[in-house]
TORBADREN-508522 format. One record per residue (C-alpha): residue number from 0; x, y, z. Coordinates in pm, 1 decimal. Layout:
# TORBADREN-508522
<NUM, <X, Y, Z>>
...
END
This chain:
# TORBADREN-508522
<0, <-493.0, 2329.8, 1970.3>>
<1, <-700.8, 2510.3, 1693.5>>
<2, <-944.4, 2748.9, 1812.6>>
<3, <-1257.4, 2839.6, 1602.6>>
<4, <-1523.9, 3102.8, 1708.6>>
<5, <-1790.0, 3325.8, 1576.0>>
<6, <-2065.5, 3504.6, 1761.5>>
<7, <-2208.8, 3298.1, 2028.2>>
<8, <-1995.4, 2978.1, 1950.5>>
<9, <-1658.8, 2871.5, 2019.0>>
<10, <-1465.7, 2535.4, 1943.7>>
<11, <-1131.5, 2395.9, 2037.8>>
<12, <-1015.7, 2105.0, 1826.8>>
<13, <-673.8, 1898.2, 1931.0>>
<14, <-547.9, 1830.5, 1584.9>>
<15, <-269.7, 1597.0, 1735.6>>
<16, <-535.9, 1374.0, 1874.9>>
<17, <-834.8, 1448.7, 1663.7>>
<18, <-1065.6, 1554.1, 1948.8>>
<19, <-1297.2, 1839.0, 1969.3>>
<20, <-1197.2, 1928.0, 2309.7>>
<21, <-1435.7, 2204.5, 2384.0>>
<22, <-1760.3, 2337.7, 2235.1>>
<23, <-1950.4, 2629.8, 2382.1>>
<24, <-2248.5, 2800.6, 2256.8>>
<25, <-2380.1, 3111.3, 2422.8>>
<26, <-2720.1, 3333.0, 2396.4>>
<27, <-2752.0, 3649.6, 2578.0>>
<28, <-2585.7, 3581.8, 2906.8>>
<29, <-2626.1, 3205.6, 2914.0>>
<30, <-2361.8, 2969.8, 2787.1>>
<31, <-2353.3, 2583.1, 2752.3>>
<32, <-2095.3, 2352.4, 2712.6>>
<33, <-2239.1, 2015.4, 2614.6>>
<34, <-1916.4, 1794.9, 2576.4>>
<35, <-1780.6, 1624.8, 2880.6>>
<36, <-1417.9, 1596.5, 3001.2>>
<37, <-1282.2, 1343.2, 3226.6>>
<38, <-1238.1, 1432.2, 3554.2>>
<39, <-855.3, 1440.5, 3572.1>>
<40, <-840.9, 1663.1, 3252.8>>
<41, <-683.9, 1999.9, 3374.5>>
<42, <-688.1, 1884.6, 3722.8>>
<43, <-320.1, 1855.5, 3764.3>>
<44, <-354.0, 1496.3, 3890.7>>
<45, <-26.5, 1287.9, 3809.3>>
<46, <-118.7, 1016.9, 3556.2>>
<47, <82.4, 714.3, 3452.0>>
<48, <375.7, 773.9, 3197.3>>
<49, <234.8, 484.4, 3014.1>>
<50, <-126.2, 585.2, 2948.1>>
<51, <-237.8, 642.7, 2586.1>>
<52, <-209.6, 999.6, 2475.3>>
<53, <-590.6, 1035.5, 2411.5>>
<54, <-678.9, 918.2, 2740.4>>
<55, <-477.7, 1210.8, 2916.4>>
<56, <-684.3, 1448.7, 2741.2>>
<57, <-1014.0, 1235.7, 2709.3>>
<58, <-1319.9, 1437.3, 2673.8>>
<59, <-1515.9, 1634.8, 2410.5>>
<60, <-1652.6, 1444.3, 2138.9>>
<61, <-1723.0, 1089.7, 2255.2>>
<62, <-2067.4, 965.5, 2271.0>>
<63, <-2186.3, 891.5, 2627.4>>
<64, <-2537.9, 768.1, 2529.3>>
<65, <-2682.9, 423.6, 2588.4>>
<66, <-2662.8, 180.9, 2319.8>>
<67, <-2946.1, -72.3, 2197.2>>
<68, <-2862.5, -447.2, 2179.6>>
<69, <-2578.4, -558.2, 1946.9>>
<70, <-2825.6, -690.5, 1704.2>>
<71, <-3003.0, -370.8, 1666.5>>
<72, <-2699.7, -183.0, 1605.2>>
<73, <-2579.0, -406.8, 1340.3>>
<74, <-2947.7, -364.5, 1154.3>>
<75, <-2925.4, -10.4, 1201.6>>
<76, <-2564.5, 27.7, 1062.6>>
<77, <-2679.3, -206.9, 771.0>>
<78, <-2973.2, 29.6, 704.7>>
<79, <-3234.3, -221.0, 786.2>>
<80, <-3543.6, -179.6, 1002.1>>
<81, <-3520.6, -294.6, 1362.2>>
<82, <-3791.2, -458.4, 1596.3>>
<83, <-3883.5, -120.7, 1721.7>>
<84, <-3920.6, 68.5, 1384.0>>
<85, <-3688.4, 240.9, 1170.2>>
<86, <-3319.7, 346.1, 1266.2>>
END
């Protein structure tokens, strides 16, 4: 695990899996950690031996936002305008 930090910010990166495992930003006495972890990470729950390594530590920088219809995604990736406007 690689730990990076500066005043008011901390990041943990797992180079074996290429995952940003944690990210914390603090201001005064408030702290936010916007990245999600799967419920079993750090819980001590026993996982199957044949589970993929990245699933054991699932969390961090994966996107959980809703995606538009497939055609809209393809148009955005190609840099074209969609029916709803620019990407």
